[in-house]
VOGU-3710 file (C-alpha; in Angstrom, 3 decimals, decimal comma):
1> mlksktilif> -0,163/0,328/0,517  1,093/3,683/-1,007  1,962/5,507/2,138  4,404/8,409/1,336  5,113/10,098/-2,356  7,666/8,877/-4,534  10,741/10,471/-4,785  12,175/11,219/-8,481  15,656/12,711/-10,185  16,965/12,978/-13,575
11> llplfifsqn> 20,371/12,552/-15,176  21,153/13,229/-18,237  22,139/10,064/-20,676  25,902/9,739/-21,330  25,035/7,707/-24,723  22,031/7,427/-26,841  21,495/3,912/-28,371  19,022/3,478/-31,183  16,565/0,775/-31,023  18,198/-2,112/-31,809
21> ekwpseklkq> 21,857/-1,152/-31,128  23,780/-2,998/-28,858  25,788/-1,787/-25,415  29,057/-1,869/-24,476  29,105/-4,621/-22,347  30,829/-2,364/-19,632  28,277/0,039/-19,598  25,365/-2,352/-18,688  27,749/-4,026/-16,380  28,378/-0,450/-14,287
31> dlnifkeire> 24,472/-0,201/-14,288  24,148/-3,816/-12,920  26,432/-2,793/-10,309  24,676/0,131/-9,415  21,767/-1,582/-9,034  22,964/-4,339/-7,465  24,435/-1,881/-4,478  20,817/-0,246/-4,350  18,908/-3,100/-3,854  21,527/-4,051/-0,768
41> kansglykyr> 21,424/-0,431/0,970  17,604/0,161/0,530  15,536/-2,699/0,226  14,597/-4,050/3,199  13,034/-7,119/1,803  15,725/-8,207/-0,276  16,441/-11,294/1,456  12,641/-12,062/2,654  12,533/-14,860/0,832  15,563/-15,422/-0,570
51> tkqqidsiys> 18,954/-16,361/1,261  22,176/-13,802/0,478  23,520/-17,102/-1,437  20,647/-17,252/-3,620  20,606/-13,494/-4,350  24,317/-13,482/-5,079  23,582/-16,769/-7,356  21,268/-15,022/-9,404  23,826/-11,903/-9,651  26,609/-13,879/-10,793
61> wafsqleepk> 24,348/-15,291/-13,243  23,334/-12,301/-14,171  26,822/-10,904/-14,861  28,123/-13,576/-16,763  25,097/-12,762/-19,324  27,003/-8,959/-19,681  30,203/-10,986/-21,078  29,134/-9,253/-24,589  27,634/-6,593/-26,022  23,529/-6,322/-25,563
71> eliefykiil> 20,346/-4,648/-26,663  18,918/-2,740/-23,716  15,500/-4,873/-24,076  17,754/-7,732/-23,431  19,119/-6,545/-20,628  16,127/-5,265/-18,932  15,012/-8,716/-19,159  17,781/-9,524/-16,803  16,868/-6,820/-14,825  13,304/-7,927/-14,677
81> qitdfegslh> 14,528/-11,845/-13,428  15,665/-10,591/-11,047  13,259/-8,606/-9,683  10,667/-10,957/-9,746  13,066/-13,737/-8,302  13,666/-10,862/-5,054  9,559/-11,361/-4,499  7,275/-8,257/-4,186  4,615/-6,902/-5,958  5,599/-3,570/-5,403
91> ndttlpddfe> 8,619/-3,978/-7,609  8,074/-2,515/-10,712  11,135/-2,171/-13,466  10,179/0,059/-16,800  12,112/1,120/-19,866  12,780/4,535/-21,274  9,578/6,511/-22,135  11,205/6,747/-25,687  12,222/3,595/-26,279  9,173/1,796/-25,197
101> kkrssgniff> 7,198/4,336/-27,847  9,007/3,341/-30,286  8,789/-0,154/-29,703  4,957/0,560/-29,607  4,792/1,655/-33,196  3,713/-0,560/-36,455  1,382/-4,033/-36,225  3,817/-5,846/-34,018  1,051/-7,276/-31,630  -1,079/-10,023/-30,968
111> pypvkliskk> -4,545/-8,945/-31,598  -7,192/-10,929/-29,111  -6,710/-10,589/-25,198  -6,636/-14,441/-23,847  -7,630/-15,602/-20,291  -6,228/-18,543/-18,040  -8,833/-20,638/-16,977  -7,835/-23,783/-15,067  -4,301/-23,165/-15,947  -5,647/-23,167/-19,679
121> liinfensei> -4,818/-20,544/-22,122  -8,028/-19,612/-23,720  -8,972/-16,886/-26,241  -11,350/-14,233/-24,654  -12,635/-12,894/-27,520  -15,540/-12,924/-29,638  -14,025/-13,466/-33,977  -14,466/-14,725/-37,120  -10,772/-16,323/-36,660  -10,164/-18,384/-33,889
131> plgsqihnin> -13,626/-19,002/-31,665  -14,090/-17,773/-28,521  -13,536/-19,830/-25,789  -10,747/-21,791/-27,766  -7,638/-22,883/-26,351  -3,995/-22,137/-27,269  -1,251/-24,864/-27,460  1,792/-23,012/-29,281  2,569/-19,796/-30,774  4,780/-19,538/-33,062
141> gietqkllss> 6,116/-22,749/-32,387  6,273/-21,816/-28,500  4,190/-24,292/-26,358  1,839/-22,795/-24,152  3,456/-23,788/-20,441  7,129/-22,932/-22,001  5,436/-19,161/-23,264  3,730/-18,511/-20,012  6,866/-19,454/-17,750  8,614/-16,940/-19,747
151> lykyyttdgy> 6,539/-14,423/-19,342  6,032/-14,569/-15,277  9,049/-12,070/-14,656  6,931/-9,369/-16,181  4,633/-9,384/-13,407  5,426/-9,379/-9,946  4,225/-10,969/-6,978  4,878/-11,751/-3,229  7,137/-14,332/-2,823  7,144/-17,844/-4,306
161> nitgksigig> 3,078/-16,938/-5,484  2,446/-18,051/-9,522  -1,633/-17,325/-9,154  -1,062/-13,866/-9,397  0,702/-14,258/-12,941  -2,419/-14,864/-14,356  -3,671/-11,192/-13,992  -0,595/-9,625/-15,893  -0,827/-12,624/-18,387  -5,084/-11,829/-18,851
171> gsfakyfeme> -4,196/-8,006/-18,910  -0,959/-7,485/-21,145  -0,087/-10,834/-22,866  0,451/-9,285/-26,381  2,323/-6,778/-24,715  5,082/-9,148/-22,915  4,646/-11,574/-25,916  5,936/-8,548/-28,113  9,116/-7,404/-25,230  9,602/-11,070/-24,821
181> ygpqksflve> 9,891/-12,405/-28,411  10,474/-9,373/-30,888  7,708/-7,580/-33,474  6,181/-10,492/-34,944  3,870/-9,671/-38,470  2,067/-13,173/-37,980  1,288/-15,681/-35,503  0,548/-19,086/-36,293  -1,557/-20,422/-33,606  -2,391/-24,208/-32,596
191> yslpnqtqkl> -5,250/-24,118/-31,126  -8,499/-26,412/-30,445  -12,396/-25,610/-30,192  -13,859/-25,362/-26,848  -14,558/-28,564/-25,639  -12,294/-30,477/-28,470  -9,040/-32,168/-28,646  -8,517/-32,271/-32,447  -5,893/-29,235/-32,996  -6,054/-26,880/-35,788
201> tktiasvsne> -3,569/-24,325/-36,356  -4,440/-20,721/-38,289  -2,476/-17,734/-39,148  -3,421/-14,346/-37,626  -2,287/-11,151/-38,556  -0,183/-8,364/-35,996  -1,934/-5,342/-35,032  -1,096/-2,245/-34,340  -1,058/-0,945/-30,060  -4,222/0,872/-30,705
211> irkenfkkrf> -6,481/-2,114/-31,744  -4,506/-4,115/-29,349  -5,954/-1,441/-26,458  -9,984/-1,275/-28,213  -9,724/-5,771/-28,394  -8,920/-5,729/-24,863  -11,904/-2,694/-23,782  -14,236/-5,301/-25,674  -12,548/-8,853/-24,247  -15,869/-11,383/-23,765
221> slpmdslqya> -15,108/-11,610/-20,139  -15,736/-7,418/-19,093  -18,987/-7,903/-17,433  -17,627/-10,589/-15,135  -13,725/-8,376/-15,158  -15,262/-5,709/-13,102  -14,200/-8,714/-10,236  -10,640/-8,092/-11,092  -10,119/-4,532/-12,733  -10,963/-1,467/-10,461
231> rakdkysfkl> -13,955/1,092/-11,754  -13,381/4,381/-10,191  -16,824/5,195/-10,066  -17,815/1,628/-7,974  -15,387/1,618/-4,731  -17,398/-0,043/-2,458  -20,929/-0,900/-2,344  -23,690/-2,383/0,071  -26,684/-4,494/-0,470  -29,372/-7,051/1,154
241> ispnaallsv> -29,031/-10,330/-0,620  -31,302/-12,679/1,257  -33,591/-12,308/4,395  -30,663/-13,397/6,158  -27,664/-12,594/4,152  -25,398/-9,426/3,193  -23,238/-8,124/0,585  -20,519/-5,588/1,450  -18,072/-5,415/-1,673  -14,502/-3,461/-1,217
251> htfvigrnak> -12,954/-2,724/-5,166  -10,096/-0,702/-3,654  -8,604/0,897/-0,356  -7,955/3,928/-2,456  -10,654/5,730/-0,580  -9,196/8,907/0,420  -5,530/9,493/0,911  -5,551/9,734/4,684  -8,175/9,702/8,081  -8,641/13,680/7,198
261> dkihiaykky> -9,552/12,743/4,163  -12,910/13,761/2,788  -13,484/11,026/0,737  -12,359/8,467/3,466  -14,554/10,285/5,873  -17,203/9,515/3,104  -16,607/5,965/3,239  -16,377/5,610/7,386  -19,973/7,468/7,557  -20,834/4,555/4,720
271> ldscfqymse> -19,244/1,944/6,814  -21,303/2,888/10,249  -24,077/3,135/8,867  -23,995/-0,503/7,245  -23,010/-1,949/10,231  -25,206/0,021/12,133  -28,354/-1,198/10,326  -27,240/-5,041/10,652  -26,610/-4,798/14,488  -30,138/-3,897/14,537
281> hseiqnlivd> -31,455/-6,369/12,561  -30,304/-9,507/14,246  -31,742/-11,723/11,419  -28,929/-10,701/9,235  -26,615/-13,625/10,135  -24,143/-13,793/7,355  -22,005/-11,641/5,604  -19,711/-12,173/2,369  -17,191/-9,494/1,641  -15,947/-9,494/-1,450
291> irnngggtdp> -11,943/-8,163/-1,978  -12,005/-9,885/-5,203  -10,569/-6,563/-6,796  -8,946/-5,015/-4,155  -5,395/-4,307/-5,920  -4,593/-1,803/-2,791  -4,540/1,631/-1,927  -3,960/3,826/1,177  -3,937/3,770/5,071  -6,276/3,470/7,118
301> ndiltfsylt> -9,278/2,159/4,277  -7,958/-1,238/4,995  -7,417/-1,127/8,911  -11,172/0,769/9,401  -12,664/-1,985/7,135  -10,905/-4,415/9,803  -12,687/-2,613/12,720  -16,175/-3,782/11,820  -14,848/-7,696/11,526  -12,716/-8,143/13,906
311> qkpyrenasa> -14,267/-9,310/17,857  -10,881/-8,462/19,507  -8,122/-5,647/19,474  -6,024/-5,477/16,638  -3,024/-3,742/15,267  -1,837/-3,392/11,519  1,140/-5,112/11,953  3,510/-7,045/14,175  6,799/-5,603/13,598  8,142/-3,756/10,996
321> yvnfqkipfa> 11,782/-1,139/9,562  13,441/0,104/7,416  17,098/-0,105/5,976  17,943/3,742/6,203  17,076/7,263/7,309  19,563/8,696/4,773  18,318/7,879/1,153  21,446/5,823/-0,198  22,765/5,770/-3,738  20,504/9,587/-3,609
331> nylvyeetda> 22,224/10,560/-7,252  20,061/7,930/-9,330  17,133/8,953/-7,244  14,107/9,782/-9,697  12,038/12,810/-8,453  8,206/14,160/-8,326  10,121/17,929/-8,683  12,084/19,299/-11,458  13,241/22,392/-9,765  16,468/21,402/-7,821
341> kkqqeerkdf> 15,435/23,249/-4,626  12,521/21,892/-4,183  13,941/17,908/-5,190  16,014/19,207/-1,969  13,072/19,877/-0,138  10,864/16,833/-1,242  14,198/14,754/-0,027  14,078/16,594/3,072  10,550/15,720/3,795  11,042/12,050/2,993
351> edelleefpk> 14,267/11,500/5,436  12,346/13,759/8,145  9,249/11,095/7,557  11,866/8,228/7,719  13,296/10,057/11,240  9,895/10,366/12,725  8,778/6,793/12,069  11,704/4,843/12,567  14,269/6,661/14,847  16,814/4,290/16,129
361> ltnkkypqdk> 19,505/1,896/14,866  18,322/-1,619/16,387  20,378/-4,892/14,924  21,567/-2,941/11,794  17,992/-2,304/11,329  15,728/0,442/11,598  12,170/-0,412/13,630  8,747/1,403/13,533  8,110/3,381/16,177  5,273/2,088/18,384
371> kfnpvlqpdk> 3,479/4,790/18,249  2,610/4,421/14,476  1,129/0,594/14,959  -1,189/1,138/17,901  -3,692/-1,589/19,567  -7,152/-0,755/17,851  -10,292/-1,914/19,070  -13,364/-3,232/17,157  -16,140/-1,212/16,233  -19,276/-0,891/18,468
381> ntfkgqiyll> -21,377/-2,014/15,333  -18,808/-4,845/14,589  -20,432/-7,847/12,674  -20,956/-11,257/14,697  -21,848/-13,115/12,659  -20,434/-15,929/9,869  -18,089/-13,647/7,281  -17,528/-15,071/4,077  -14,507/-13,599/2,368  -13,677/-14,127/-1,112
391> ispriasags> -10,483/-13,530/-2,532  -9,009/-13,918/-6,065  -5,084/-13,252/-7,849  -5,903/-9,376/-7,854  -5,262/-9,273/-4,223  -2,146/-7,091/-3,342  -0,935/-4,655/-0,945  -3,378/-3,594/1,540  -6,080/-5,491/-0,211  -4,073/-8,623/0,952
401> lfaalvagnt> -3,287/-6,896/4,326  -6,850/-6,739/5,091  -7,318/-10,358/3,903  -4,437/-12,032/5,627  -6,070/-9,842/8,914  -9,949/-11,250/8,631  -8,584/-14,542/7,123  -6,450/-14,978/10,305  -7,949/-13,102/12,816  -11,924/-13,929/12,398
411> naivigeetm> -14,637/-16,421/11,556  -14,448/-16,069/8,405  -14,858/-18,496/5,680  -12,353/-17,910/2,764  -13,661/-18,355/-0,748  -11,905/-18,551/-4,471  -8,168/-17,729/-5,341  -5,001/-17,636/-3,760  -3,940/-13,866/-3,435  -0,912/-12,266/-5,019
421> ggyfghnght> -0,130/-10,573/-1,521  1,529/-12,338/1,199  -0,138/-13,714/3,761  2,477/-13,232/6,585  3,569/-10,058/5,401  5,206/-8,281/2,803  7,008/-5,162/1,393  4,863/-2,161/1,174  3,765/1,517/2,594  6,955/3,476/1,248
431> pieyelpntk> 7,478/3,432/-2,468  10,988/4,647/-4,119  12,569/4,832/-7,237  16,101/5,194/-9,401  17,068/5,675/-12,837  20,440/3,269/-13,839  22,638/6,380/-14,984  23,961/4,403/-18,640  20,458/2,862/-19,967  18,338/4,966/-18,056
441> iktqfsivnl> 15,895/1,886/-16,609  14,333/2,647/-13,806  13,442/0,648/-11,012  10,813/0,926/-8,220  10,489/-1,088/-4,915  8,932/-0,368/-1,298  11,075/-0,020/1,847  9,233/-0,768/4,620  9,470/-4,499/5,457  6,410/-5,666/7,960
451> eqdvpkkanq> 4,880/-8,639/9,547  1,813/-8,962/9,815  -0,603/-9,424/12,798  -1,492/-12,821/11,986  -1,475/-16,226/13,780  0,479/-19,728/12,340  -2,145/-21,712/10,228  -1,974/-24,930/9,166  -3,206/-23,696/5,638  -1,320/-20,619/5,178
461> vfgrgiipdh> 2,826/-20,780/3,825  5,214/-18,940/4,026  5,974/-17,008/0,841  2,590/-17,332/-0,622  -0,629/-15,585/-0,586  -3,193/-16,113/1,631  -4,809/-19,660/1,204  -8,532/-20,145/1,304  -10,207/-22,919/3,224  -12,734/-23,721/-0,467
471> aisqtfedfm> -10,384/-22,861/-3,289  -12,806/-22,562/-6,393  -12,089/-20,923/-9,208  -14,389/-20,203/-12,323  -14,945/-23,114/-14,742  -15,145/-23,337/-18,362  -18,397/-23,682/-18,885  -18,919/-20,497/-16,181  -16,958/-18,393/-18,386  -18,816/-18,976/-21,638
481> qnkdtqfeyt> -21,919/-17,802/-19,868  -20,070/-14,882/-17,488  -21,311/-16,621/-14,268  -20,000/-16,199/-10,613  -18,649/-19,040/-9,597  -17,183/-18,615/-6,558  -20,370/-15,769/-5,286  -22,389/-18,849/-6,343  -20,594/-21,544/-4,319  -20,593/-19,217/-1,778
491> lklidkk> -24,753/-18,399/-1,880  -25,269/-22,636/-1,587  -22,958/-22,659/2,022  -24,928/-20,067/3,107  -28,057/-22,128/2,353  -26,681/-25,183/3,603  -26,085/-23,456/6,706
//
């Protein structure tokens, strides 16, 4: 969850290279070495899921790939492999803007949206070439499983999680394919029709980035994807679905920037009215909390929502720390401000916030001051019936922190698919961004390593997302009818009760 603003700075390039020109090995090694030192000094989550030996090993591999000159895109993919290996969904690495714009020009993209259903790559677009619902077996001779594995690095998740990668595949498959395998004039697709085994082939033409985006907007699963892609006008809602059951949907925690924000205050009033209503109507004994679209947001929206579901005192986290108070390698930072004086003020504000929240060095770390993590009390109208929490791979950051608190500290029955955000903790709160001096590749990560205030549970595994009590995914048949498999399963559970 984003808490403080990102810091930015821009350095003039020392060298200007054309799109396909190869970079000298020494320049790439210099950037990689700076990248490594930045992660070691600033990234408190570097060894959260990997040992020092494992991290050193992947860097040894990376340097071995740079003995010969490389194109920028190839170096970028090496950096992505490292950031994905670290295991943080807040890791984000981007190419220089001009470079990316040039790569996006021309008819070079796979034309149709796809979706992963039961680990199968399915056409998610009504068209006259490859029918909706057809399963893709390979593209241009690349088998689907190999293809998917090669694209995982473009979408980071917490720990060793793989399910969250499906969100990136579903949203940016054509873009990832182009970056991994280069621009394509056409695609030879081996596929099978829905519910058939015979393999067919079809050559389809590439399309422009504009058409790719338009096709995605018209994807078949759009009605159901409101559960996977946020809609600003519908951030939260509440309704009765039967005399004894209600549904609270919270699609995002981007609901105001802080506790004083009028948008957050309006959300608090809304929750007050909903839970007061349920407390006054004792027949409502079942509450479905649907957060399948919740990719995170800001404090205190997540913690506020949890206060209406818990029966006992709680904290936001069990512990939190950062690696520094003074920003390391400040000459490579990226600032929001462009004026030099304002950049100094921005940096000072950032460091002053760190000094206040993480004031003392203890065992080579700066732990969070206890006043920033107080013990909180349940709301007076907290729900006392049965909670059903609906989760999906889309849930991240503040969304996964909330899901972990509910799964670990209430009577909730958790239904759906593993989240991409971790159960036990993650790196979050405060993002910071650097720019490598030669290639101008930018890398962003969050600096607060936090452990969530959750108990150990038999079905929750370190390095994984929140694991549901009932693992329910959308079936192919329900995909073809745009049915909500998980919600209908939950209704049946309530009826049985």
